[in-house]
mmCIF file of the N, C-alpha and C atoms, coordinates in Angstrom:
data_MODEL
# 
_entry.id   MODEL 
# 
loop_
_atom_site.group_PDB 
_atom_site.id 
_atom_site.type_symbol 
_atom_site.label_atom_id 
_atom_site.label_alt_id 
_atom_site.label_comp_id 
_atom_site.label_asym_id 
_atom_site.label_entity_id 
_atom_site.label_seq_id 
_atom_site.pdbx_PDB_ins_code 
_atom_site.Cartn_x 
_atom_site.Cartn_y 
_atom_site.Cartn_z 
_atom_site.occupancy 
_atom_site.B_iso_or_equiv 
_atom_site.pdbx_formal_charge 
_atom_site.auth_seq_id 
_atom_site.auth_comp_id 
_atom_site.auth_asym_id 
_atom_site.auth_atom_id 
_atom_site.pdbx_PDB_model_num 
ATOM 1   N N  . MET A 1 1  ? -113.056 -8.116  3.241  1.00 0.00 ? 1  MET A N  1 
ATOM 2   C CA . MET A 1 1  ? -113.280 -9.551  3.117  1.00 0.00 ? 1  MET A CA 1 
ATOM 3   C C  . MET A 1 1  ? -112.933 -10.206 4.447  1.00 0.00 ? 1  MET A C  1 
ATOM 4   N N  . THR A 1 2  ? -113.766 -11.097 4.921  1.00 0.00 ? 2  THR A N  1 
ATOM 5   C CA . THR A 1 2  ? -113.525 -11.754 6.190  1.00 0.00 ? 2  THR A CA 1 
ATOM 6   C C  . THR A 1 2  ? -112.642 -12.964 5.998  1.00 0.00 ? 2  THR A C  1 
ATOM 7   N N  . SER A 1 3  ? -112.074 -13.468 7.098  1.00 0.00 ? 3  SER A N  1 
ATOM 8   C CA . SER A 1 3  ? -111.214 -14.643 7.015  1.00 0.00 ? 3  SER A CA 1 
ATOM 9   C C  . SER A 1 3  ? -111.985 -15.865 6.534  1.00 0.00 ? 3  SER A C  1 
ATOM 10  N N  . ALA A 1 4  ? -113.275 -15.934 6.838  1.00 0.00 ? 4  ALA A N  1 
ATOM 11  C CA . ALA A 1 4  ? -114.080 -17.070 6.384  1.00 0.00 ? 4  ALA A CA 1 
ATOM 12  C C  . ALA A 1 4  ? -114.106 -17.139 4.861  1.00 0.00 ? 4  ALA A C  1 
ATOM 13  N N  . PHE A 1 5  ? -114.121 -15.988 4.213  1.00 0.00 ? 5  PHE A N  1 
ATOM 14  C CA . PHE A 1 5  ? -114.179 -15.977 2.763  1.00 0.00 ? 5  PHE A CA 1 
ATOM 15  C C  . PHE A 1 5  ? -112.799 -16.105 2.145  1.00 0.00 ? 5  PHE A C  1 
ATOM 16  N N  . ALA A 1 6  ? -111.756 -15.768 2.877  1.00 0.00 ? 6  ALA A N  1 
ATOM 17  C CA . ALA A 1 6  ? -110.399 -15.884 2.358  1.00 0.00 ? 6  ALA A CA 1 
ATOM 18  C C  . ALA A 1 6  ? -109.917 -17.329 2.382  1.00 0.00 ? 6  ALA A C  1 
ATOM 19  N N  . ALA A 1 7  ? -110.593 -18.201 3.119  1.00 0.00 ? 7  ALA A N  1 
ATOM 20  C CA . ALA A 1 7  ? -110.143 -19.574 3.301  1.00 0.00 ? 7  ALA A CA 1 
ATOM 21  C C  . ALA A 1 7  ? -110.384 -20.457 2.085  1.00 0.00 ? 7  ALA A C  1 
ATOM 22  N N  . GLY A 1 8  ? -111.116 -20.013 1.098  1.00 0.00 ? 8  GLY A N  1 
ATOM 23  C CA . GLY A 1 8  ? -111.384 -20.820 -0.089 1.00 0.00 ? 8  GLY A CA 1 
ATOM 24  C C  . GLY A 1 8  ? -112.762 -21.437 -0.036 1.00 0.00 ? 8  GLY A C  1 
ATOM 25  N N  . GLY A 1 9  ? -113.082 -22.195 -1.063 1.00 0.00 ? 9  GLY A N  1 
ATOM 26  C CA . GLY A 1 9  ? -114.404 -22.790 -1.159 1.00 0.00 ? 9  GLY A CA 1 
ATOM 27  C C  . GLY A 1 9  ? -115.197 -22.108 -2.249 1.00 0.00 ? 9  GLY A C  1 
ATOM 28  N N  . ASP A 1 10 ? -116.436 -22.487 -2.361 1.00 0.00 ? 10 ASP A N  1 
ATOM 29  C CA . ASP A 1 10 ? -117.335 -21.959 -3.384 1.00 0.00 ? 10 ASP A CA 1 
ATOM 30  C C  . ASP A 1 10 ? -118.121 -20.791 -2.788 1.00 0.00 ? 10 ASP A C  1 
ATOM 31  N N  . HIS A 1 11 ? -117.855 -19.575 -3.248 1.00 0.00 ? 11 HIS A N  1 
ATOM 32  C CA . HIS A 1 11 ? -118.514 -18.378 -2.730 1.00 0.00 ? 11 HIS A CA 1 
ATOM 33  C C  . HIS A 1 11 ? -119.777 -18.100 -3.533 1.00 0.00 ? 11 HIS A C  1 
ATOM 34  N N  . ARG A 1 12 ? -120.887 -17.933 -2.822 1.00 0.00 ? 12 ARG A N  1 
ATOM 35  C CA . ARG A 1 12 ? -122.156 -17.616 -3.478 1.00 0.00 ? 12 ARG A CA 1 
ATOM 36  C C  . ARG A 1 12 ? -122.856 -16.508 -2.705 1.00 0.00 ? 12 ARG A C  1 
ATOM 37  N N  . SER A 1 13 ? -123.602 -15.689 -3.426 1.00 0.00 ? 13 SER A N  1 
ATOM 38  C CA . SER A 1 13 ? -124.390 -14.655 -2.752 1.00 0.00 ? 13 SER A CA 1 
ATOM 39  C C  . SER A 1 13 ? -125.718 -14.479 -3.478 1.00 0.00 ? 13 SER A C  1 
ATOM 40  N N  . LEU A 1 14 ? -126.748 -14.274 -2.689 1.00 0.00 ? 14 LEU A N  1 
ATOM 41  C CA . LEU A 1 14 ? -128.103 -14.093 -3.206 1.00 0.00 ? 14 LEU A CA 1 
ATOM 42  C C  . LEU A 1 14 ? -128.853 -13.122 -2.308 1.00 0.00 ? 14 LEU A C  1 
ATOM 43  N N  . PRO A 1 15 ? -129.783 -12.357 -2.882 1.00 0.00 ? 15 PRO A N  1 
ATOM 44  C CA . PRO A 1 15 ? -130.633 -11.519 -2.040 1.00 0.00 ? 15 PRO A CA 1 
ATOM 45  C C  . PRO A 1 15 ? -131.711 -12.379 -1.377 1.00 0.00 ? 15 PRO A C  1 
ATOM 46  N N  . VAL A 1 16 ? -132.140 -11.966 -0.202 1.00 0.00 ? 16 VAL A N  1 
ATOM 47  C CA . VAL A 1 16 ? -133.225 -12.660 0.493  1.00 0.00 ? 16 VAL A CA 1 
ATOM 48  C C  . VAL A 1 16 ? -134.532 -12.284 -0.190 1.00 0.00 ? 16 VAL A C  1 
ATOM 49  N N  . PRO A 1 17 ? -135.276 -13.273 -0.719 1.00 0.00 ? 17 PRO A N  1 
ATOM 50  C CA . PRO A 1 17 ? -136.557 -12.956 -1.361 1.00 0.00 ? 17 PRO A CA 1 
ATOM 51  C C  . PRO A 1 17 ? -137.637 -12.634 -0.324 1.00 0.00 ? 17 PRO A C  1 
ATOM 52  N N  . ASP A 1 18 ? -138.698 -11.985 -0.776 1.00 0.00 ? 18 ASP A N  1 
ATOM 53  C CA . ASP A 1 18 ? -139.797 -11.602 0.116  1.00 0.00 ? 18 ASP A CA 1 
ATOM 54  C C  . ASP A 1 18 ? -140.356 -12.790 0.895  1.00 0.00 ? 18 ASP A C  1 
ATOM 55  N N  . GLY A 1 19 ? -140.409 -13.954 0.263  1.00 0.00 ? 19 GLY A N  1 
ATOM 56  C CA . GLY A 1 19 ? -140.991 -15.134 0.900  1.00 0.00 ? 19 GLY A CA 1 
ATOM 57  C C  . GLY A 1 19 ? -140.210 -15.659 2.089  1.00 0.00 ? 19 GLY A C  1 
ATOM 58  N N  . LEU A 1 20 ? -138.952 -15.231 2.243  1.00 0.00 ? 20 LEU A N  1 
ATOM 59  C CA . LEU A 1 20 ? -138.132 -15.687 3.369  1.00 0.00 ? 20 LEU A CA 1 
ATOM 60  C C  . LEU A 1 20 ? -137.963 -14.605 4.435  1.00 0.00 ? 20 LEU A C  1 
ATOM 61  N N  . ASP A 1 21 ? -138.624 -13.465 4.252  1.00 0.00 ? 21 ASP A N  1 
ATOM 62  C CA . ASP A 1 21 ? -138.528 -12.370 5.216  1.00 0.00 ? 21 ASP A CA 1 
ATOM 63  C C  . ASP A 1 21 ? -138.946 -12.853 6.602  1.00 0.00 ? 21 ASP A C  1 
ATOM 64  N N  . GLY A 1 22 ? -138.106 -12.602 7.610  1.00 0.00 ? 22 GLY A N  1 
ATOM 65  C CA . GLY A 1 22 ? -138.411 -12.997 8.985  1.00 0.00 ? 22 GLY A CA 1 
ATOM 66  C C  . GLY A 1 22 ? -137.990 -14.405 9.342  1.00 0.00 ? 22 GLY A C  1 
ATOM 67  N N  . MET A 1 23 ? -137.436 -15.146 8.403  1.00 0.00 ? 23 MET A N  1 
ATOM 68  C CA . MET A 1 23 ? -137.000 -16.519 8.647  1.00 0.00 ? 23 MET A CA 1 
ATOM 69  C C  . MET A 1 23 ? -135.643 -16.519 9.356  1.00 0.00 ? 23 MET A C  1 
ATOM 70  N N  . ARG A 1 24 ? -135.411 -17.539 10.173 1.00 0.00 ? 24 ARG A N  1 
ATOM 71  C CA . ARG A 1 24 ? -134.106 -17.697 10.817 1.00 0.00 ? 24 ARG A CA 1 
ATOM 72  C C  . ARG A 1 24 ? -133.015 -17.825 9.751  1.00 0.00 ? 24 ARG A C  1 
ATOM 73  N N  . LEU A 1 25 ? -131.830 -17.334 10.066 1.00 0.00 ? 25 LEU A N  1 
ATOM 74  C CA . LEU A 1 25 ? -130.724 -17.359 9.118  1.00 0.00 ? 25 LEU A CA 1 
ATOM 75  C C  . LEU A 1 25 ? -130.397 -18.770 8.657  1.00 0.00 ? 25 LEU A C  1 
ATOM 76  N N  . ASP A 1 26 ? -130.323 -19.731 9.570  1.00 0.00 ? 26 ASP A N  1 
ATOM 77  C CA . ASP A 1 26 ? -129.981 -21.096 9.151  1.00 0.00 ? 26 ASP A CA 1 
ATOM 78  C C  . ASP A 1 26 ? -131.047 -21.680 8.223  1.00 0.00 ? 26 ASP A C  1 
ATOM 79  N N  . GLN A 1 27 ? -132.309 -21.367 8.458  1.00 0.00 ? 27 GLN A N  1 
ATOM 80  C CA . GLN A 1 27 ? -133.379 -21.837 7.573  1.00 0.00 ? 27 GLN A CA 1 
ATOM 81  C C  . GLN A 1 27 ? -133.273 -21.187 6.196  1.00 0.00 ? 27 GLN A C  1 
ATOM 82  N N  . ALA A 1 28 ? -132.997 -19.901 6.170  1.00 0.00 ? 28 ALA A N  1 
ATOM 83  C CA . ALA A 1 28 ? -132.884 -19.182 4.901  1.00 0.00 ? 28 ALA A CA 1 
ATOM 84  C C  . ALA A 1 28 ? -131.708 -19.703 4.081  1.00 0.00 ? 28 ALA A C  1 
ATOM 85  N N  . VAL A 1 29 ? -130.568 -19.930 4.726  1.00 0.00 ? 29 VAL A N  1 
ATOM 86  C CA . VAL A 1 29 ? -129.397 -20.480 4.031  1.00 0.00 ? 29 VAL A CA 1 
ATOM 87  C C  . VAL A 1 29 ? -129.729 -21.860 3.481  1.00 0.00 ? 29 VAL A C  1 
ATOM 88  N N  . SER A 1 30 ? -130.413 -22.664 4.268  1.00 0.00 ? 30 SER A N  1 
ATOM 89  C CA . SER A 1 30 ? -130.811 -24.001 3.836  1.00 0.00 ? 30 SER A CA 1 
ATOM 90  C C  . SER A 1 30 ? -131.679 -23.943 2.582  1.00 0.00 ? 30 SER A C  1 
ATOM 91  N N  . ARG A 1 31 ? -132.672 -23.086 2.588  1.00 0.00 ? 31 ARG A N  1 
ATOM 92  C CA . ARG A 1 31 ? -133.595 -22.995 1.445  1.00 0.00 ? 31 ARG A CA 1 
ATOM 93  C C  . ARG A 1 31 ? -132.951 -22.383 0.211  1.00 0.00 ? 31 ARG A C  1 
ATOM 94  N N  . LEU A 1 32 ? -132.191 -21.315 0.395  1.00 0.00 ? 32 LEU A N  1 
ATOM 95  C CA . LEU A 1 32 ? -131.613 -20.610 -0.753 1.00 0.00 ? 32 LEU A CA 1 
ATOM 96  C C  . LEU A 1 32 ? -130.480 -21.376 -1.425 1.00 0.00 ? 32 LEU A C  1 
ATOM 97  N N  . PHE A 1 33 ? -129.721 -22.121 -0.639 1.00 0.00 ? 33 PHE A N  1 
ATOM 98  C CA . PHE A 1 33 ? -128.539 -22.773 -1.194 1.00 0.00 ? 33 PHE A CA 1 
ATOM 99  C C  . PHE A 1 33 ? -128.670 -24.293 -1.275 1.00 0.00 ? 33 PHE A C  1 
ATOM 100 N N  . GLY A 1 34 ? -129.866 -24.829 -0.993 1.00 0.00 ? 34 GLY A N  1 
ATOM 101 C CA . GLY A 1 34 ? -130.119 -26.256 -1.155 1.00 0.00 ? 34 GLY A CA 1 
ATOM 102 C C  . GLY A 1 34 ? -129.348 -27.139 -0.198 1.00 0.00 ? 34 GLY A C  1 
ATOM 103 N N  . LEU A 1 35 ? -129.186 -26.687 1.041  1.00 0.00 ? 35 LEU A N  1 
ATOM 104 C CA . LEU A 1 35 ? -128.451 -27.442 2.052  1.00 0.00 ? 35 LEU A CA 1 
ATOM 105 C C  . LEU A 1 35 ? -129.415 -27.991 3.096  1.00 0.00 ? 35 LEU A C  1 
ATOM 106 N N  . SER A 1 36 ? -128.965 -29.009 3.819  1.00 0.00 ? 36 SER A N  1 
ATOM 107 C CA . SER A 1 36 ? -129.756 -29.462 4.958  1.00 0.00 ? 36 SER A CA 1 
ATOM 108 C C  . SER A 1 36 ? -129.702 -28.366 6.021  1.00 0.00 ? 36 SER A C  1 
ATOM 109 N N  . ARG A 1 37 ? -130.654 -28.367 6.907  1.00 0.00 ? 37 ARG A N  1 
ATOM 110 C CA . ARG A 1 37 ? -130.664 -27.356 7.977  1.00 0.00 ? 37 ARG A CA 1 
ATOM 111 C C  . ARG A 1 37 ? -129.432 -27.507 8.855  1.00 0.00 ? 37 ARG A C  1 
ATOM 112 N N  . THR A 1 38 ? -129.005 -28.750 9.102  1.00 0.00 ? 38 THR A N  1 
ATOM 113 C CA . THR A 1 38 ? -127.810 -29.002 9.913  1.00 0.00 ? 38 THR A CA 1 
ATOM 114 C C  . THR A 1 38 ? -126.567 -28.428 9.248  1.00 0.00 ? 38 THR A C  1 
ATOM 115 N N  . ALA A 1 39 ? -126.424 -28.657 7.936  1.00 0.00 ? 39 ALA A N  1 
ATOM 116 C CA . ALA A 1 39 ? -125.266 -28.134 7.200  1.00 0.00 ? 39 ALA A CA 1 
ATOM 117 C C  . ALA A 1 39 ? -125.292 -26.608 7.181  1.00 0.00 ? 39 ALA A C  1 
ATOM 118 N N  . ALA A 1 40 ? -126.467 -26.033 6.996  1.00 0.00 ? 40 ALA A N  1 
ATOM 119 C CA . ALA A 1 40 ? -126.599 -24.577 6.982  1.00 0.00 ? 40 ALA A CA 1 
ATOM 120 C C  . ALA A 1 40 ? -126.227 -23.995 8.346  1.00 0.00 ? 40 ALA A C  1 
ATOM 121 N N  . ALA A 1 41 ? -126.700 -24.619 9.416  1.00 0.00 ? 41 ALA A N  1 
ATOM 122 C CA . ALA A 1 41 ? -126.389 -24.146 10.768 1.00 0.00 ? 41 ALA A CA 1 
ATOM 123 C C  . ALA A 1 41 ? -124.889 -24.223 11.038 1.00 0.00 ? 41 ALA A C  1 
ATOM 124 N N  . ALA A 1 42 ? -124.235 -25.270 10.547 1.00 0.00 ? 42 ALA A N  1 
ATOM 125 C CA . ALA A 1 42 ? -122.786 -25.412 10.731 1.00 0.00 ? 42 ALA A CA 1 
ATOM 126 C C  . ALA A 1 42 ? -122.033 -24.294 10.009 1.00 0.00 ? 42 ALA A C  1 
ATOM 127 N N  . LEU A 1 43 ? -122.484 -23.936 8.800  1.00 0.00 ? 43 LEU A N  1 
ATOM 128 C CA . LEU A 1 43 ? -121.847 -22.836 8.071  1.00 0.00 ? 43 LEU A CA 1 
ATOM 129 C C  . LEU A 1 43 ? -122.009 -21.515 8.824  1.00 0.00 ? 43 LEU A C  1 
ATOM 130 N N  . VAL A 1 44 ? -123.200 -21.279 9.334  1.00 0.00 ? 44 VAL A N  1 
ATOM 131 C CA . VAL A 1 44 ? -123.452 -20.046 10.083 1.00 0.00 ? 44 VAL A CA 1 
ATOM 132 C C  . VAL A 1 44 ? -122.577 -20.019 11.336 1.00 0.00 ? 44 VAL A C  1 
ATOM 133 N N  . ASP A 1 45 ? -122.518 -21.136 12.061 1.00 0.00 ? 45 ASP A N  1 
ATOM 134 C CA . ASP A 1 45 ? -121.700 -21.222 13.273 1.00 0.00 ? 45 ASP A CA 1 
ATOM 135 C C  . ASP A 1 45 ? -120.222 -20.980 12.983 1.00 0.00 ? 45 ASP A C  1 
ATOM 136 N N  . ALA A 1 46 ? -119.764 -21.410 11.807 1.00 0.00 ? 46 ALA A N  1 
ATOM 137 C CA . ALA A 1 46 ? -118.358 -21.255 11.418 1.00 0.00 ? 46 ALA A CA 1 
ATOM 138 C C  . ALA A 1 46 ? -118.053 -19.867 10.858 1.00 0.00 ? 46 ALA A C  1 
ATOM 139 N N  . GLY A 1 47 ? -119.061 -19.001 10.778 1.00 0.00 ? 47 GLY A N  1 
ATOM 140 C CA . GLY A 1 47 ? -118.853 -17.659 10.246 1.00 0.00 ? 47 GLY A CA 1 
ATOM 141 C C  . GLY A 1 47 ? -118.741 -17.625 8.734  1.00 0.00 ? 47 GLY A C  1 
ATOM 142 N N  . LYS A 1 48 ? -119.266 -18.654 8.067  1.00 0.00 ? 48 LYS A N  1 
ATOM 143 C CA . LYS A 1 48 ? -119.176 -18.742 6.607  1.00 0.00 ? 48 LYS A CA 1 
ATOM 144 C C  . LYS A 1 48 ? -120.479 -18.388 5.909  1.00 0.00 ? 48 LYS A C  1 
ATOM 145 N N  . ALA A 1 49 ? -121.394 -17.792 6.651  1.00 0.00 ? 49 ALA A N  1 
ATOM 146 C CA . ALA A 1 49 ? -122.641 -17.281 6.077  1.00 0.00 ? 49 ALA A CA 1 
ATOM 147 C C  . ALA A 1 49 ? -122.854 -15.889 6.658  1.00 0.00 ? 49 ALA A C  1 
ATOM 148 N N  . LEU A 1 50 ? -122.823 -14.896 5.804  1.00 0.00 ? 50 LEU A N  1 
ATOM 149 C CA . LEU A 1 50 ? -122.923 -13.507 6.241  1.00 0.00 ? 50 LEU A CA 1 
ATOM 150 C C  . LEU A 1 50 ? -124.215 -12.876 5.740  1.00 0.00 ? 50 LEU A C  1 
ATOM 151 N N  . VAL A 1 51 ? -124.719 -11.929 6.502  1.00 0.00 ? 51 VAL A N  1 
ATOM 152 C CA . VAL A 1 51 ? -125.881 -11.134 6.100  1.00 0.00 ? 51 VAL A CA 1 
ATOM 153 C C  . VAL A 1 51 ? -125.387 -9.706  5.909  1.00 0.00 ? 51 VAL A C  1 
ATOM 154 N N  . ASP A 1 52 ? -125.463 -9.224  4.681  1.00 0.00 ? 52 ASP A N  1 
ATOM 155 C CA . ASP A 1 52 ? -124.972 -7.882  4.361  1.00 0.00 ? 52 ASP A CA 1 
ATOM 156 C C  . ASP A 1 52 ? -123.542 -7.677  4.858  1.00 0.00 ? 52 ASP A C  1 
ATOM 157 N N  . GLY A 1 53 ? -122.724 -8.738  4.740  1.00 0.00 ? 53 GLY A N  1 
ATOM 158 C CA . GLY A 1 53 ? -121.312 -8.664  5.108  1.00 0.00 ? 53 GLY A CA 1 
ATOM 159 C C  . GLY A 1 53 ? -121.013 -8.825  6.584  1.00 0.00 ? 53 GLY A C  1 
ATOM 160 N N  . ILE A 1 54 ? -122.026 -9.139  7.384  1.00 0.00 ? 54 ILE A N  1 
ATOM 161 C CA . ILE A 1 54 ? -121.858 -9.245  8.837  1.00 0.00 ? 54 ILE A CA 1 
ATOM 162 C C  . ILE A 1 54 ? -122.179 -10.664 9.290  1.00 0.00 ? 54 ILE A C  1 
ATOM 163 N N  . VAL A 1 55 ? -121.324 -11.214 10.165 1.00 0.00 ? 55 VAL A N  1 
ATOM 164 C CA . VAL A 1 55 ? -121.580 -12.524 10.762 1.00 0.00 ? 55 VAL A CA 1 
ATOM 165 C C  . VAL A 1 55 ? -122.736 -12.374 11.742 1.00 0.00 ? 55 VAL A C  1 
ATOM 166 N N  . ARG A 1 56 ? -123.724 -13.246 11.611 1.00 0.00 ? 56 ARG A N  1 
ATOM 167 C CA . ARG A 1 56 ? -124.899 -13.227 12.488 1.00 0.00 ? 56 ARG A CA 1 
ATOM 168 C C  . ARG A 1 56 ? -125.119 -14.632 13.052 1.00 0.00 ? 56 ARG A C  1 
ATOM 169 N N  . PRO A 1 57 ? -125.830 -14.765 14.176 1.00 0.00 ? 57 PRO A N  1 
ATOM 170 C CA . PRO A 1 57 ? -126.128 -16.091 14.728 1.00 0.00 ? 57 PRO A CA 1 
ATOM 171 C C  . PRO A 1 57 ? -127.244 -16.786 13.941 1.00 0.00 ? 57 PRO A C  1 
ATOM 172 N N  . ASN A 1 58 ? -127.364 -18.091 14.138 1.00 0.00 ? 58 ASN A N  1 
ATOM 173 C CA . ASN A 1 58 ? -128.407 -18.876 13.472 1.00 0.00 ? 58 ASN A CA 1 
ATOM 174 C C  . ASN A 1 58 ? -129.804 -18.309 13.709 1.00 0.00 ? 58 ASN A C  1 
ATOM 175 N N  . SER A 1 59 ? -130.030 -17.771 14.885 1.00 0.00 ? 59 SER A N  1 
ATOM 176 C CA . SER A 1 59 ? -131.365 -17.279 15.248 1.00 0.00 ? 59 SER A CA 1 
ATOM 177 C C  . SER A 1 59 ? -131.702 -15.917 14.636 1.00 0.00 ? 59 SER A C  1 
ATOM 178 N N  . TYR A 1 60 ? -130.745 -15.290 13.969 1.00 0.00 ? 60 TYR A N  1 
ATOM 179 C CA . TYR A 1 60 ? -130.986 -13.979 13.361 1.00 0.00 ? 60 TYR A CA 1 
ATOM 180 C C  . TYR A 1 60 ? -132.105 -14.082 12.327 1.00 0.00 ? 60 TYR A C  1 
ATOM 181 N N  . LYS A 1 61 ? -133.044 -13.155 12.378 1.00 0.00 ? 61 LYS A N  1 
ATOM 182 C CA . LYS A 1 61 ? -134.162 -13.129 11.426 1.00 0.00 ? 61 LYS A CA 1 
ATOM 183 C C  . LYS A 1 61 ? -133.765 -12.293 10.209 1.00 0.00 ? 61 LYS A C  1 
ATOM 184 N N  . VAL A 1 62 ? -133.724 -12.930 9.050  1.00 0.00 ? 62 VAL A N  1 
ATOM 185 C CA . VAL A 1 62 ? -133.309 -12.232 7.833  1.00 0.00 ? 62 VAL A CA 1 
ATOM 186 C C  . VAL A 1 62 ? -134.423 -11.308 7.343  1.00 0.00 ? 62 VAL A C  1 
ATOM 187 N N  . LYS A 1 63 ? -134.018 -10.306 6.580  1.00 0.00 ? 63 LYS A N  1 
ATOM 188 C CA . LYS A 1 63 ? -134.967 -9.337  6.032  1.00 0.00 ? 63 LYS A CA 1 
ATOM 189 C C  . LYS A 1 63 ? -134.913 -9.388  4.512  1.00 0.00 ? 63 LYS A C  1 
ATOM 190 N N  . ALA A 1 64 ? -136.064 -9.310  3.882  1.00 0.00 ? 64 ALA A N  1 
ATOM 191 C CA . ALA A 1 64 ? -136.127 -9.303  2.419  1.00 0.00 ? 64 ALA A CA 1 
ATOM 192 C C  . ALA A 1 64 ? -135.237 -8.189  1.879  1.00 0.00 ? 64 ALA A C  1 
ATOM 193 N N  . GLY A 1 65 ? -134.467 -8.521  0.847  1.00 0.00 ? 65 GLY A N  1 
ATOM 194 C CA . GLY A 1 65 ? -133.575 -7.550  0.230  1.00 0.00 ? 65 GLY A CA 1 
ATOM 195 C C  . GLY A 1 65 ? -132.167 -7.566  0.780  1.00 0.00 ? 65 GLY A C  1 
ATOM 196 N N  . SER A 1 66 ? -131.966 -8.162  1.961  1.00 0.00 ? 66 SER A N  1 
ATOM 197 C CA . SER A 1 66 ? -130.609 -8.309  2.492  1.00 0.00 ? 66 SER A CA 1 
ATOM 198 C C  . SER A 1 66 ? -129.856 -9.308  1.631  1.00 0.00 ? 66 SER A C  1 
ATOM 199 N N  . TRP A 1 67 ? -128.537 -9.214  1.624  1.00 0.00 ? 67 TRP A N  1 
ATOM 200 C CA . TRP A 1 67 ? -127.719 -10.147 0.840  1.00 0.00 ? 67 TRP A CA 1 
ATOM 201 C C  . TRP A 1 67 ? -127.125 -11.207 1.738  1.00 0.00 ? 67 TRP A C  1 
ATOM 202 N N  . LEU A 1 68 ? -127.307 -12.464 1.353  1.00 0.00 ? 68 LEU A N  1 
ATOM 203 C CA . LEU A 1 68 ? -126.669 -13.586 2.033  1.00 0.00 ? 68 LEU A CA 1 
ATOM 204 C C  . LEU A 1 68 ? -125.450 -13.987 1.224  1.00 0.00 ? 68 LEU A C  1 
ATOM 205 N N  . GLU A 1 69 ? -124.312 -14.083 1.896  1.00 0.00 ? 69 GLU A N  1 
ATOM 206 C CA . GLU A 1 69 ? -123.077 -14.531 1.269  1.00 0.00 ? 69 GLU A CA 1 
ATOM 207 C C  . GLU A 1 69 ? -122.642 -15.801 1.986  1.00 0.00 ? 69 GLU A C  1 
ATOM 208 N N  . VAL A 1 70 ? -122.392 -16.849 1.231  1.00 0.00 ? 70 VAL A N  1 
ATOM 209 C CA . VAL A 1 70 ? -122.051 -18.142 1.815  1.00 0.00 ? 70 VAL A CA 1 
ATOM 210 C C  . VAL A 1 70 ? -120.802 -18.690 1.143  1.00 0.00 ? 70 VAL A C  1 
ATOM 211 N N  . THR A 1 71 ? -119.920 -19.284 1.956  1.00 0.00 ? 71 THR A N  1 
ATOM 212 C CA . THR A 1 71 ? -118.787 -20.030 1.421  1.00 0.00 ? 71 THR A CA 1 
ATOM 213 C C  . THR A 1 71 ? -119.064 -21.499 1.684  1.00 0.00 ? 71 THR A C  1 
ATOM 214 N N  . LEU A 1 72 ? -119.300 -22.238 0.611  1.00 0.00 ? 72 LEU A N  1 
ATOM 215 C CA . LEU A 1 72 ? -119.552 -23.670 0.711  1.00 0.00 ? 72 LEU A CA 1 
ATOM 216 C C  . LEU A 1 72 ? -118.216 -24.402 0.691  1.00 0.00 ? 72 LEU A C  1 
ATOM 217 N N  . PRO A 1 73 ? -118.107 -25.529 1.388  1.00 0.00 ? 73 PRO A N  1 
ATOM 218 C CA . PRO A 1 73 ? -116.853 -26.283 1.385  1.00 0.00 ? 73 PRO A CA 1 
ATOM 219 C C  . PRO A 1 73 ? -116.450 -26.666 -0.038 1.00 0.00 ? 73 PRO A C  1 
ATOM 220 N N  . ALA A 1 74 ? -115.144 -26.673 -0.275 1.00 0.00 ? 74 ALA A N  1 
ATOM 221 C CA . ALA A 1 74 ? -114.626 -27.028 -1.608 1.00 0.00 ? 74 ALA A CA 1 
ATOM 222 C C  . ALA A 1 74 ? -114.826 -28.501 -1.896 1.00 0.00 ? 74 ALA A C  1 
# 
């Protein structure tokens, strides 16, 4: 478990659907979790959005079937 997830908040995880394959991480987080793109980018920058358990940059292209784990602010 990373420190980002140990800090508290609402933890959610979802698989990347086929329709989001190749999308930037911040865009995928925005669409999957109903956040603005700015809010999604801030979560990614803070290390609170992981792809298959790994911190990735906003520009990372997600792959269908990968797991996105997000900690939303409490």
